[in-house]
C-alpha positions in Angstrom: -54.1 83.2 83.6 -51.7 86.1 83.1 -53.1 89.5 82.6 -51.6 89.7 79.1 -53.3 86.4 78.1 -56.6 87.5 79.7 -56.5 90.8 77.8 -55.6 88.9 74.7 -58.8 86.9 75.0 -61.1 89.8 76.1 -59.7 92.2 73.5 -59.7 89.7 70.7 -63.2 88.5 71.3 -64.6 92.0 71.8 -62.8 93.3 68.7 -64.4 90.6 66.6 -67.8 91.2 68.2 -67.8 94.9 67.8 -66.7 94.7 64.2 -69.4 92.2 63.4 -72.1 94.0 65.4 -71.6 97.4 63.8 -71.1 96.1 60.3 -74.0 93.8 60.4 -77.0 93.7 62.8 -76.4 97.2 64.2 -75.3 98.9 61.0 -78.4 101.2 61.1 -76.8 103.0 64.0 -74.0 104.1 61.7 -71.4 103.5 64.4 -68.0 103.8 62.7 -65.8 100.8 63.8 -62.6 102.6 63.1 -63.7 105.5 65.4 -64.7 102.9 68.0 -61.2 101.6 67.9 -59.8 105.1 68.4 -62.0 105.5 71.5 -60.9 102.1 72.7 -57.2 102.8 72.2 -57.6 106.2 73.9 -59.1 104.4 77.0 -55.9 102.3 77.3 -53.6 105.2 76.5 -55.3 107.2 79.3 -54.4 104.5 81.9 -57.0 101.8 81.2 -59.0 102.4 84.4 -62.5 103.7 85.2 -60.9 107.1 85.6 -60.0 107.0 81.9 -63.8 106.9 81.1 -64.4 110.0 83.1 -61.6 111.9 81.3 -62.0 110.4 77.8 -65.7 110.8 77.1 -66.1 114.5 77.9 -62.9 115.3 76.1 -64.0 113.2 73.0 -67.3 115.1 73.0 -65.6 118.5 73.3 -63.2 117.6 70.4 -65.9 116.4 68.2 -68.0 119.5 68.8 -65.0 121.9 68.2 -64.2 119.8 65.1 -67.8 120.2 63.8 -67.6 123.9 64.3 -64.3 124.1 62.4 -65.8 122.1 59.5 -68.9 124.3 59.5 -66.6 127.4 59.4 -64.7 125.9 56.4 -67.9 125.1 54.6 -69.3 128.6 55.0 -66.2 130.7 54.5 -63.9 128.6 52.4 -65.0 130.1 49.1 -64.5 133.7 50.4 -60.9 133.3 51.5 -59.9 129.9 50.1 -60.4 126.6 51.9 -56.8 126.3 52.9 -56.6 129.6 54.7 -60.0 129.1 56.4 -59.2 125.5 57.4 -55.9 126.6 58.9 -57.6 129.4 60.9 -60.4 127.1 62.0 -58.0 124.3 63.1 -55.8 126.8 64.9 -58.7 128.4 66.7 -60.1 124.9 67.5 -56.8 123.7 68.9 -56.6 126.8 71.1 -60.2 126.3 72.3 -59.4 122.7 73.2 -56.3 123.7 75.2 -58.2 126.5 77.0 -61.1 124.1 77.8 -58.6 121.8 79.4 -58.5 124.2 82.4 -61.9 122.7 83.3 -61.2 119.3 84.9 -63.7 117.3 82.8 -62.0 118.5 79.5 -58.5 118.1 80.8 -57.5 115.2 78.5 -56.2 117.2 75.6 -55.1 114.2 73.5 -58.6 112.7 73.7 -60.2 116.0 72.6 -57.8 116.1 69.7 -58.8 112.5 68.8 -62.5 113.6 68.9 -61.7 116.5 66.5 -59.7 114.2 64.2 -62.5 111.6 64.2 -65.2 113.9 63.0 -62.9 115.6 60.5 -61.8 112.2 59.1 -65.3 110.9 58.9 -66.9 114.0 57.5 -64.2 114.7 54.9 -63.4 111.1 53.8 -67.0 109.9 53.7 -68.4 113.0 52.0 -70.5 113.9 55.0 -69.9 117.7 55.1 -73.4 118.3 53.8 -74.8 116.4 56.8 -73.3 118.7 59.5 -76.7 120.2 60.1 -78.6 116.9 60.0 -81.0 116.3 62.9 -80.7 112.6 62.4 -78.3 111.4 65.2 -77.1 108.5 63.0 -76.6 110.8 60.0 -74.9 113.8 61.5 -71.1 113.3 61.5 -70.7 115.0 64.9 -73.1 112.6 66.7 -71.8 109.6 64.7 -68.2 110.5 65.9 -69.3 111.1 69.5 -71.4 107.9 69.7 -68.6 105.9 68.1 -66.0 107.3 70.6 -68.2 106.7 73.6 -68.8 103.1 72.4 -65.1 102.7 72.1 -64.3 104.0 75.5 -67.0 101.7 77.0 -65.7 98.7 75.1 -62.2 99.6 76.3 -63.5 99.6 79.9 -65.4 96.3 79.3 -62.3 94.6 77.8 -60.2 95.7 80.8 -62.9 94.5 83.2 -63.2 91.1 81.6 -59.5 90.8 81.2 -58.9 91.5 84.9 -61.6 89.1 85.9 -60.1 86.3 83.7 -56.7 87.0 85.3 -58.0 86.7 88.8 
């Protein structure tokens, strides 16, 4: 079987399985399917190899943490200076932090860090989860939900590539 056909099978089946699993039997874990797909796509965009896992996951975590800090900053200081000004400053400082952290090898994948930042921001803002930024529930805090979802996505990306390669052999 060609690699394209093998990947078609593995990605199609895993996409269906992941969607079903996290919308039905595993929904209590609050893994966000759309964020899983971001992590999965980032895996392939980063080369689609085991090395992609070692660059994506730390960068996703960094981005989500920096994004959480930016959101916390906006929630605390937005009223004093206006949310637009505080958000602009927080995002600018966050972007600068991500770039500076890229000097450390494990955080070198800047696009994946930006995706981690975007994932938490999108989830917290669009799902009304700003008030949960301090939650100690790992399945309720937007930062841990984003991080777990991105990690699942990267692992599913690796799994889809591994199965696809095996089917193509």
